[in-house]
N, CA, C and O atoms as a MOPAC input file, in Angstrom:
PM7 MOZYME 1SCF
protein

 N     55.70300 1   138.35800 1   -54.85300 1
 C     55.48400 1   139.42300 1   -55.80100 1
 C     56.47300 1   140.56600 1   -55.57600 1
 O     56.97200 1   141.15600 1   -56.53400 1
 N     56.75600 1   140.87700 1   -54.31200 1
 C     57.68400 1   141.97100 1   -54.00700 1
 C     59.06100 1   141.68100 1   -54.56900 1
 O     59.67300 1   142.55800 1   -55.18000 1
 N     59.55800 1   140.47800 1   -54.37800 1
 C     60.87600 1   140.12000 1   -54.91700 1
 C     60.88100 1   140.20600 1   -56.42800 1
 O     61.85600 1   140.65800 1   -57.02800 1
 N     59.81000 1   139.77900 1   -57.03400 1
 C     59.72000 1   139.82100 1   -58.48800 1
 C     59.72100 1   141.27200 1   -58.98500 1
 O     60.37700 1   141.58700 1   -59.97800 1
 N     58.99800 1   142.14200 1   -58.30700 1
 C     58.91500 1   143.53700 1   -58.73500 1
 C     60.27500 1   144.21200 1   -58.76200 1
 O     60.65600 1   144.80900 1   -59.76900 1
 N     61.00500 1   144.12200 1   -57.66600 1
 C     62.26900 1   144.84600 1   -57.57400 1
 C     63.46000 1   143.99800 1   -57.98600 1
 O     64.58700 1   144.49100 1   -57.97100 1
 N     63.25300 1   142.75500 1   -58.34800 1
 C     64.36200 1   141.89300 1   -58.69800 1
 C     64.47100 1   141.59000 1   -60.17800 1
 O     65.27300 1   140.74500 1   -60.57600 1
 N     63.69200 1   142.25200 1   -60.99000 1
 C     63.72100 1   142.02300 1   -62.43300 1
 C     65.10600 1   142.33500 1   -62.98300 1
 O     65.79300 1   143.22200 1   -62.47500 1
 N     65.50900 1   141.62500 1   -63.99600 1
 C     66.83900 1   141.83800 1   -64.56400 1
 C     66.91200 1   143.09600 1   -65.42800 1
 O     68.00800 1   143.57700 1   -65.71600 1
 N     65.78600 1   143.62800 1   -65.84000 1
 C     65.76400 1   144.83700 1   -66.66300 1
 C     65.77000 1   146.08200 1   -65.78000 1
 O     64.87100 1   146.28000 1   -64.96300 1
 N     66.77200 1   146.89900 1   -65.95100 1
 C     66.91800 1   148.11000 1   -65.14000 1
 C     65.68600 1   149.00800 1   -65.23300 1
 O     65.25200 1   149.56200 1   -64.22300 1
 N     65.12100 1   149.15800 1   -66.42300 1
 C     63.95500 1   150.02500 1   -66.59800 1
 C     62.76800 1   149.52900 1   -65.77700 1
 O     62.01100 1   150.32900 1   -65.22900 1
 N     62.61000 1   148.22000 1   -65.69400 1
 C     61.52800 1   147.63900 1   -64.89300 1
 C     61.76300 1   147.95000 1   -63.41900 1
 O     60.82800 1   148.30100 1   -62.69900 1
 N     63.00100 1   147.82400 1   -62.97400 1
 C     63.30900 1   148.11200 1   -61.56200 1
 C     63.07400 1   149.58400 1   -61.24600 1
 O     62.61700 1   149.91100 1   -60.15100 1
 N     63.38000 1   150.47600 1   -62.18800 1
 C     63.15900 1   151.90800 1   -61.97300 1
 C     61.68300 1   152.21500 1   -61.72500 1
 O     61.35600 1   153.15400 1   -60.99900 1
 N     60.81100 1   151.44000 1   -62.31700 1
 C     59.37700 1   151.61600 1   -62.09600 1
 C     58.92400 1   150.84100 1   -60.85400 1
 O     58.10800 1   151.33800 1   -60.07800 1
 N     59.44600 1   149.63800 1   -60.66700 1
 C     58.98400 1   148.76000 1   -59.60300 1
 C     59.37000 1   149.24400 1   -58.20600 1
 O     58.59400 1   149.08700 1   -57.26300 1
 N     60.53900 1   149.81900 1   -58.06400 1
 C     60.99200 1   150.23300 1   -56.72700 1
 C     60.04800 1   151.26700 1   -56.10900 1
 O     59.65600 1   151.10200 1   -54.95400 1
 N     59.66600 1   152.32900 1   -56.83300 1
 C     58.69800 1   153.26400 1   -56.24400 1
 C     57.33900 1   152.61200 1   -55.94500 1
 O     56.65000 1   153.00800 1   -55.00500 1
 N     56.96200 1   151.61800 1   -56.74900 1
 C     55.69700 1   150.91200 1   -56.50500 1
 C     55.73900 1   150.24100 1   -55.13900 1
 O     54.73200 1   150.21100 1   -54.43200 1
 N     56.89400 1   149.70500 1   -54.76200 1
 C     57.01600 1   149.09300 1   -53.43900 1
 C     56.71200 1   150.10500 1   -52.34300 1
 O     56.12300 1   149.76100 1   -51.31900 1
 N     57.11400 1   151.35000 1   -52.56000 1
 C     56.83100 1   152.40100 1   -51.59400 1
 C     55.35000 1   152.71200 1   -51.49300 1
 O     54.88100 1   153.17900 1   -50.45500 1
 N     54.62700 1   152.46200 1   -52.54200 1
 C     53.18300 1   152.68600 1   -52.51500 1
 C     52.44700 1   151.47900 1   -51.94800 1
 O     51.42400 1   151.62900 1   -51.28000 1
 N     52.96700 1   150.28300 1   -52.21600 1
 C     52.33400 1   149.07000 1   -51.70900 1
 C     52.48700 1   148.95900 1   -50.19500 1
 O     51.55000 1   148.60300 1   -49.48100 1
 N     53.69100 1   149.27100 1   -49.72600 1
 C     53.95500 1   149.15700 1   -48.29600 1
 C     53.95600 1   147.70000 1   -47.84600 1
 O     54.01900 1   146.78100 1   -48.66200 1
 N     53.88600 1   147.51300 1   -46.55700 1
 C     53.88800 1   146.16600 1   -45.99400 1
 C     55.29300 1   145.70200 1   -45.64700 1
 O     56.28700 1   146.26400 1   -46.10700 1
 N     55.34800 1   144.68100 1   -44.84000 1
 C     56.62000 1   144.16200 1   -44.33500 1
 C     57.54500 1   143.69900 1   -45.45500 1
 O     58.73500 1   144.01400 1   -45.44700 1
 N     57.01100 1   142.95900 1   -46.41200 1
 C     57.85300 1   142.43600 1   -47.49900 1
 C     58.46500 1   143.56800 1   -48.31300 1
 O     59.62400 1   143.48200 1   -48.72000 1
 N     57.69900 1   144.62400 1   -48.55300 1
 C     58.22300 1   145.76600 1   -49.30600 1
 C     59.33000 1   146.45900 1   -48.53200 1
 O     60.35700 1   146.81900 1   -49.10600 1
 N     59.13200 1   146.64900 1   -47.23700 1
 C     60.14800 1   147.29900 1   -46.40200 1
 C     61.42900 1   146.47900 1   -46.39300 1
 O     62.52100 1   147.02900 1   -46.53600 1
 N     61.30400 1   145.18100 1   -46.22600 1
 C     62.48900 1   144.30700 1   -46.21400 1
 C     63.24600 1   144.42100 1   -47.53100 1
 O     64.47100 1   144.54200 1   -47.53100 1
 N     62.53100 1   144.38300 1   -48.65000 1
 C     63.18900 1   144.45300 1   -49.96500 1
 C     63.85700 1   145.81200 1   -50.17500 1
 O     64.97000 1   145.88600 1   -50.69500 1
 N     63.18100 1   146.87900 1   -49.77200 1
 C     63.75700 1   148.21700 1   -49.90900 1
 C     65.00100 1   148.36800 1   -49.04100 1
 O     65.98000 1   148.98400 1   -49.46300 1
 N     64.96900 1   147.81400 1   -47.83900 1
 C     66.15700 1   147.84200 1   -46.97000 1
 C     67.31500 1   147.09600 1   -47.62400 1
 O     68.45900 1   147.54300 1   -47.55100 1
 N     67.02700 1   145.96800 1   -48.26000 1
 C     68.07800 1   145.21000 1   -48.95100 1
 C     68.73200 1   146.05600 1   -50.04000 1
 O     69.95000 1   146.02500 1   -50.21000 1
 N     67.92700 1   146.80100 1   -50.76600 1
 C     68.45700 1   147.63400 1   -51.84400 1
 C     69.31800 1   148.75700 1   -51.27600 1
 O     70.43400 1   148.98800 1   -51.74200 1
 N     68.79500 1   149.45100 1   -50.27000 1
 C     69.51600 1   150.58100 1   -49.66900 1
 C     70.81600 1   150.12600 1   -49.03300 1
 O     71.82800 1   150.82000 1   -49.12900 1
 N     70.80300 1   148.97200 1   -48.38500 1
 C     71.98000 1   148.49700 1   -47.64800 1
 C     72.95200 1   147.70700 1   -48.50900 1
 O     73.98600 1   147.27000 1   -48.00600 1
 N     72.65800 1   147.50800 1   -49.78500 1
 C     73.51100 1   146.72800 1   -50.67800 1
 C     74.90000 1   147.34100 1   -50.79100 1
 O     75.04300 1   148.52600 1   -51.09000 1
 N     75.90600 1   146.53500 1   -50.55200 1
 C     77.27900 1   147.00100 1   -50.72300 1
 C     78.00700 1   146.18000 1   -51.78800 1
 O     79.19700 1   146.38000 1   -52.03100 1
 N     77.29300 1   145.26800 1   -52.40900 1
 C     77.90300 1   144.39900 1   -53.40600 1
 C     77.80400 1   144.91000 1   -54.82900 1
 O     78.26900 1   144.24900 1   -55.75700 1
 N     77.20500 1   146.07700 1   -55.01700 1
 C     77.12600 1   146.65000 1   -56.34800 1
 C     76.00900 1   146.10900 1   -57.21100 1
 O     75.99800 1   146.33500 1   -58.42100 1
 N     75.06400 1   145.39600 1   -56.60800 1
 C     73.94800 1   144.84800 1   -57.37500 1
 C     72.99800 1   145.94200 1   -57.85200 1
 O     72.36600 1   145.80400 1   -58.90000 1
 N     72.89500 1   147.03200 1   -57.08700 1
 C     71.95900 1   148.11600 1   -57.38400 1
 C     72.74300 1   149.38100 1   -57.72200 1
 O     73.73100 1   149.69100 1   -57.05700 1
 N     72.31400 1   150.11300 1   -58.74600 1
 C     73.01200 1   151.33900 1   -59.11300 1
 C     72.53000 1   152.51100 1   -58.24800 1
 O     71.59700 1   152.36600 1   -57.45800 1
 N     73.16600 1   153.65500 1   -58.40600 1
 C     72.87000 1   154.82100 1   -57.56900 1
 C     71.42700 1   155.28500 1   -57.72500 1
 O     70.79500 1   155.68000 1   -56.74500 1
 N     70.90500 1   155.24200 1   -58.93500 1
 C     69.51700 1   155.66500 1   -59.16000 1
 C     68.53700 1   154.72900 1   -58.46800 1
 O     67.55000 1   155.17600 1   -57.88300 1
 N     68.80900 1   153.44700 1   -58.53400 1
 C     67.94600 1   152.46800 1   -57.86200 1
 C     67.97800 1   152.66700 1   -56.35200 1
 O     66.94800 1   152.57900 1   -55.68300 1
 N     69.16800 1   152.93600 1   -55.82100 1
 C     69.27200 1   153.18600 1   -54.38200 1
 C     68.53200 1   154.46000 1   -53.98000 1
 O     67.88800 1   154.50900 1   -52.93200 1
 N     68.62900 1   155.48700 1   -54.81900 1
 C     67.91200 1   156.73500 1   -54.53900 1
 C     66.40400 1   156.49900 1   -54.54900 1
 O     65.68700 1   156.99600 1   -53.68000 1
 N     65.93000 1   155.74300 1   -55.52800 1
 C     64.50300 1   155.41400 1   -55.57600 1
 C     64.08000 1   154.61800 1   -54.34700 1
 O     63.01100 1   154.84700 1   -53.78100 1
 N     64.93600 1   153.67600 1   -53.94100 1
 C     64.62900 1   152.87000 1   -52.75600 1
 C     64.61400 1   153.72400 1   -51.49300 1
 O     63.79500 1   153.49400 1   -50.60400 1
 N     65.50200 1   154.69800 1   -51.40300 1
 C     65.51000 1   155.60500 1   -50.25000 1
 C     64.20400 1   156.37800 1   -50.15800 1
 O     63.61100 1   156.49000 1   -49.08500 1
 N     63.76700 1   156.90300 1   -51.27700 1
 C     62.50200 1   157.65600 1   -51.30300 1
 C     61.33400 1   156.75300 1   -50.89800 1
 O     60.48400 1   157.13800 1   -50.09500 1
 N     61.30800 1   155.55400 1   -51.46700 1
 C     60.22300 1   154.62200 1   -51.16000 1
 C     60.27200 1   154.18100 1   -49.70200 1
 O     59.23800 1   154.07500 1   -49.04400 1
 N     61.46400 1   153.92800 1   -49.20700 1
 C     61.62500 1   153.49700 1   -47.82700 1
 C     61.24400 1   154.60500 1   -46.85000 1
 O     60.64400 1   154.33700 1   -45.80900 1
 N     61.58400 1   155.82700 1   -47.17400 1
 C     61.19500 1   156.95000 1   -46.32800 1
 C     59.67500 1   157.05900 1   -46.24600 1
 O     59.12300 1   157.50300 1   -45.24000 1
 N     59.02500 1   156.65400 1   -47.30200 1
 C     57.56300 1   156.71800 1   -47.35200 1
 C     56.90900 1   155.63700 1   -46.50000 1
 O     55.90100 1   155.90100 1   -45.84400 1
 N     57.46400 1   154.42200 1   -46.49700 1
 C     56.78000 1   153.29600 1   -45.84100 1
 C     57.55300 1   152.65400 1   -44.70100 1
 O     56.99300 1   151.84300 1   -43.96200 1
 N     58.81900 1   152.99500 1   -44.54200 1
 C     59.65400 1   152.26300 1   -43.59700 1
 C     59.51800 1   152.66300 1   -42.14400 1
 O     59.89600 1   151.90000 1   -41.25500 1
 N     58.98900 1   153.84000 1   -41.88900 1
 C     58.83900 1   154.28500 1   -40.51300 1
 C     60.17200 1   154.34200 1   -39.78600 1
 O     61.21200 1   154.59000 1   -40.39600 1
 N     60.13500 1   154.11400 1   -38.50500 1
 C     61.34900 1   154.16600 1   -37.68600 1
 C     62.38200 1   153.14300 1   -38.11900 1
 O     63.58400 1   153.35700 1   -37.95500 1
 N     61.92500 1   152.05300 1   -38.66100 1
 C     62.84100 1   150.99200 1   -39.09600 1
 C     63.77100 1   151.46500 1   -40.20800 1
 O     64.87100 1   150.93400 1   -40.36400 1
 N     63.34100 1   152.45200 1   -40.97600 1
 C     64.12900 1   152.94200 1   -42.10600 1
 C     65.24400 1   153.88200 1   -41.66900 1
 O     66.23700 1   154.02400 1   -42.38200 1
 N     65.10500 1   154.52000 1   -40.52700 1
 C     66.04000 1   155.56700 1   -40.11000 1
 C     67.49000 1   155.09400 1   -40.06200 1
 O     68.34600 1   155.76300 1   -40.64100 1
 N     67.81700 1   153.97600 1   -39.40500 1
 C     69.23100 1   153.56500 1   -39.37200 1
 C     69.83200 1   153.31900 1   -40.75400 1
 O     70.96800 1   153.71600 1   -41.01200 1
 N     69.08600 1   152.67400 1   -41.63800 1
 C     69.60500 1   152.38600 1   -42.98300 1
 C     69.83300 1   153.67100 1   -43.76800 1
 O     70.85600 1   153.82300 1   -44.43600 1
 N     68.88200 1   154.59000 1   -43.68800 1
 C     69.01800 1   155.85400 1   -44.41000 1
 C     70.14800 1   156.70000 1   -43.83600 1
 O     70.90100 1   157.32100 1   -44.58500 1
 N     70.27000 1   156.72700 1   -42.50300 1
 C     71.34500 1   157.49100 1   -41.86200 1
 C     72.71400 1   156.90800 1   -42.21700 1
 O     73.66200 1   157.65500 1   -42.45900 1
 N     72.81900 1   155.59100 1   -42.24700 1
 C     74.08000 1   154.94100 1   -42.59200 1
 C     74.48400 1   155.24900 1   -44.03000 1
 O     75.65800 1   155.49500 1   -44.30700 1
 N     73.51900 1   155.23700 1   -44.94000 1
 C     73.81800 1   155.56400 1   -46.33500 1
 C     74.26900 1   157.01300 1   -46.46600 1
 O     75.21100 1   157.30300 1   -47.20400 1
 N     73.61500 1   157.91600 1   -45.76700 1
 C     74.01100 1   159.32700 1   -45.79700 1
 C     75.43000 1   159.50200 1   -45.26900 1
 O     76.21200 1   160.28200 1   -45.81200 1
 N     75.75400 1   158.77800 1   -44.21700 1
 C     77.10800 1   158.84100 1   -43.64500 1
 C     78.14300 1   158.37600 1   -44.67600 1
 O     79.18500 1   159.01100 1   -44.83900 1
 N     77.85900 1   157.27800 1   -45.36500 1
 C     78.78200 1   156.77100 1   -46.38600 1
 C     78.97400 1   157.77300 1   -47.51600 1
 O     80.08900 1   157.96400 1   -48.00000 1
 N     77.89500 1   158.40700 1   -47.93200 1
 C     77.97300 1   159.39500 1   -49.00900 1
 C     78.83900 1   160.57700 1   -48.57400 1
 O     79.68400 1   161.04600 1   -49.33700 1
 N     78.63200 1   161.04800 1   -47.37000 1
 C     79.40800 1   162.18800 1   -46.87500 1
 C     80.88100 1   161.82700 1   -46.73300 1
 O     81.74500 1   162.66300 1   -46.99700 1
 N     81.18300 1   160.60300 1   -46.32200 1
 C     82.57000 1   160.17400 1   -46.17800 1
 C     83.27200 1   160.13100 1   -47.53000 1
 O     84.46900 1   160.40700 1   -47.61500 1
 N     82.53900 1   159.78800 1   -48.58600 1
 C     83.11300 1   159.73600 1   -49.93400 1
 C     83.20300 1   161.12800 1   -50.55700 1
 O     83.94200 1   161.33600 1   -51.51900 1
 N     82.45500 1   162.06900 1   -50.00700 1
 C     82.46100 1   163.40600 1   -50.56700 1
 C     81.52900 1   163.58400 1   -51.74300 1
 O     81.73400 1   164.47100 1   -52.57200 1
 N     80.49000 1   162.73700 1   -51.82600 1
 C     79.53300 1   162.78800 1   -52.93600 1
 C     78.33500 1   163.67300 1   -52.62700 1
 O     77.24200 1   163.41300 1   -53.13000 1
 N     78.50300 1   164.69200 1   -51.83000 1
 C     77.35600 1   165.50800 1   -51.41200 1
 C     76.71900 1   166.21500 1   -52.55200 1
 O     75.74300 1   166.94000 1   -52.36100 1

């Protein structure tokens, strides 16, 4: 179900589904949110990544810190502050 929620081909569905993962919690949700945040292949747009960051911060605990810190570092290196 988690993969289906955040993996829909319709962007509008993903915009709603990603925050839902943050409310559902659980290991599968954390794994999927980490995949979105850590994506470097361009599968997820900036808004989706931002939503995933918020959701991951809510449910990811200590496991989320490295992924979120790495994304922040990349943003600062690009100058997108």
